GUPA-734361 format. One record per residue (C-alpha): z, x negated, y. Coordinates in nm, 4 decimals, decimal comma. Layout:
REM GUPA-734361
> Z | X | Y
> Z | X | Y
...
END
This chain:
REM GUPA-734361
> Z | X | Y
> 0,0000 | 0,0000 | 0,0000
> -0,0565 | -0,1256 | 0,3465
> -0,0957 | -0,0514 | 0,7126
> -0,1389 | 0,2496 | 0,9329
> 0,1485 | 0,4475 | 0,7846
> 0,0436 | 0,4405 | 0,4204
> 0,3880 | 0,3206 | 0,3074
> 0,5519 | 0,6141 | 0,4836
> 0,2934 | 0,8506 | 0,3341
> 0,3714 | 0,7177 | -0,0153
> 0,7463 | 0,7628 | 0,0388
> 0,6980 | 1,1185 | 0,1667
> 0,4634 | 1,2101 | -0,1191
> 0,7103 | 1,0790 | -0,3775
> 0,9951 | 1,2706 | -0,2159
> 0,7901 | 1,5910 | -0,1938
> 0,7076 | 1,5640 | -0,5660
> 1,0735 | 1,5326 | -0,6631
> 1,0795 | 1,1625 | -0,7491
> 1,4442 | 1,0552 | -0,7891
> 1,4151 | 0,6828 | -0,7143
> 1,1839 | 0,4747 | -0,4983
> 1,1760 | 0,0939 | -0,4796
> 1,0125 | -0,0478 | -0,1671
> 0,9190 | -0,4137 | -0,1257
> 0,9579 | -0,5068 | 0,2390
> 0,9748 | -0,8436 | 0,4165
> 1,2594 | -1,0818 | 0,4898
> 1,3572 | -1,1721 | 0,8473
> 1,2418 | -1,5169 | 0,9602
> 1,3043 | -1,5606 | 1,3350
> 0,9862 | -1,6872 | 1,5040
> 0,7654 | -1,5609 | 1,2222
> 0,8963 | -1,2096 | 1,2947
> 0,7541 | -1,2374 | 1,6459
> 0,4166 | -1,3511 | 1,5151
> 0,4041 | -1,0667 | 1,2612
> 0,5615 | -0,8117 | 1,4942
> 0,3255 | -0,5236 | 1,4108
> 0,3707 | -0,5672 | 1,0378
> 0,7482 | -0,5861 | 1,0691
> 0,7673 | -0,2737 | 1,2875
> 0,5757 | -0,0836 | 1,0192
> 0,7942 | -0,2220 | 0,7404
> 1,1151 | -0,1256 | 0,9219
> 0,9788 | 0,2248 | 0,9907
> 0,9052 | 0,2628 | 0,6186
> 1,2575 | 0,1421 | 0,5335
> 1,4049 | 0,4040 | 0,7681
> 1,1910 | 0,6750 | 0,6075
> 1,2967 | 0,5605 | 0,2603
> 1,6668 | 0,5748 | 0,3442
> 1,6186 | 0,9192 | 0,5005
> 1,4250 | 1,0649 | 0,2065
> 1,6131 | 0,8795 | -0,0711
> 1,9709 | 0,8294 | 0,0560
> 2,1055 | 0,7699 | -0,2975
> 1,7941 | 0,6617 | -0,4862
> 1,6125 | 0,4323 | -0,2460
> 1,6044 | 0,0570 | -0,2994
> 1,4696 | -0,1914 | -0,0453
> 1,3823 | -0,5424 | -0,1632
> 1,3295 | -0,8162 | 0,0963
> 1,2057 | -1,1221 | -0,0935
> 1,1824 | -1,4531 | 0,0884
> 0,8350 | -1,5405 | -0,0379
> 0,5709 | -1,4470 | -0,2932
> 0,3481 | -1,6560 | -0,5133
> -0,0194 | -1,5955 | -0,4634
> -0,3537 | -1,7467 | -0,3746
> -0,2826 | -1,7688 | -0,0023
> -0,0461 | -2,0487 | 0,0986
> 0,1815 | -1,9402 | 0,3824
> 0,5039 | -2,1336 | 0,3226
> 0,6597 | -2,3852 | 0,0891
> 0,8080 | -2,2588 | -0,2377
> 1,1702 | -2,3425 | -0,3097
> 1,0658 | -2,5846 | -0,5861
> 0,9128 | -2,8164 | -0,3266
> 1,2484 | -2,8439 | -0,1498
> 1,4461 | -2,9315 | -0,4618
END
């Protein structure tokens, strides 16, 4: 799921269909990077608010520090150790 409110639409659709639990993968807070990705973070926080409103006892928000993938954005923890 991605931009332009699709995360919120997915949360609302799940709630409307009677889904009991919803796990949402958001983003971690990283100071300066938050400023650079301001639009993305505003959307993620809006989706988190919607999730906690629609699923007050069954909503889970994960904020991982980084993901593995084909696009290199940061250094994995293994490089630090």
